[in-house]
C-alpha positions in Angstrom: -72.0 39.9 -1.1 -71.8 38.6 2.5 -69.5 39.8 5.2 -68.9 37.9 8.4 -66.9 39.2 11.4 -64.8 36.7 13.3 -65.9 37.7 16.8 -69.6 37.5 15.8 -68.9 34.0 14.4 -67.1 33.0 17.5 -70.1 34.1 19.7 -72.6 32.2 17.5 -70.5 29.1 17.5 -70.0 29.2 21.3 -73.8 29.7 21.8 -74.4 26.5 19.9 -71.9 24.6 22.1 -70.4 23.0 19.0 -66.8 23.1 17.6 -68.1 23.9 14.1 -70.4 26.7 12.8 -71.3 26.8 9.1 -71.8 30.4 8.1 -71.9 30.2 4.3 -73.4 27.8 1.7 -73.7 28.2 -2.0 -74.1 25.6 -4.8 -70.4 25.4 -5.2 -69.0 25.6 -1.7 -69.6 26.0 2.0 -67.6 27.7 4.7 -67.4 27.5 8.5 -65.6 28.4 11.6 -63.9 25.4 13.5 -62.5 26.0 17.0 -60.5 23.4 18.9 -59.4 24.0 22.5 -56.1 23.1 24.0 -55.7 19.3 24.2 -58.9 18.7 22.1 -59.5 15.4 20.3 -60.3 16.2 16.6 -62.5 13.2 15.7 -63.0 14.1 12.0 -63.7 11.4 9.4 -62.6 11.9 5.8 -65.0 14.1 3.9 -66.5 13.7 0.4 -65.4 17.2 -0.5 -62.0 19.0 -1.0 -61.3 21.1 2.1 -59.1 24.2 2.9 -58.3 25.3 6.4 -56.9 28.7 7.2 -55.4 29.0 10.7 -56.6 32.3 12.1 -55.3 31.8 15.7 -53.6 29.3 17.9 -51.2 26.4 17.2 -51.0 22.7 17.0 -50.2 20.0 14.6 -52.1 18.7 11.5 -51.9 15.3 10.0 -53.3 14.4 6.5 -52.6 11.0 5.2 -48.9 10.2 6.1 -47.8 13.8 6.4 -47.7 15.9 9.6 -47.0 19.7 9.8 -47.3 22.5 12.3 -50.6 24.4 12.2 -49.8 28.1 12.9 -51.6 31.4 12.4 -51.5 32.4 8.7 -51.1 28.8 7.4 -53.4 27.4 4.7 -53.9 23.7 4.7 -55.5 21.8 1.8 -56.9 18.2 2.0 -58.2 16.3 -1.0 -61.6 14.6 -0.6 -61.4 11.2 1.0 -58.0 11.7 2.8 -58.0 11.0 6.6 -56.9 14.1 8.5 -57.0 15.6 12.0 -55.6 18.3 14.2 -53.7 17.2 17.3 -51.1 18.4 19.9 -53.0 21.6 20.3 -51.1 23.9 22.6 -53.1 27.1 22.0 -56.8 27.2 21.0 -57.0 26.7 17.3 -59.4 29.0 15.4 -59.8 27.9 11.8 -61.7 29.1 8.8 -62.8 26.1 6.8 -64.0 25.9 3.1 -65.5 22.9 1.5 -65.9 22.5 -2.3 -68.5 21.3 -3.2 -70.5 22.2 -0.1 -70.1 19.8 2.9 -72.6 17.0 2.8 
């Protein structure tokens, strides 16, 4: 078992100066913390893995393929491998738990 506290992960990510911190990797999946500030440009490219986002804090919008939805605390967003997606119109810092299956390559 592993246990990760959100505030510890936020500090580790901030110390790296990167928006994404991977904190878990197994043969079947990987998980990370992704933080986007107000007005950020989310420059993601489609991934080779299925992906789940869980919105922990903040708000903005999320587009995957031709569909756009609000991204609000408590939301879970799923994106199939290969689908273009991004967060945008971020009005409050977005703090997201991210799970890739298989592990992000």
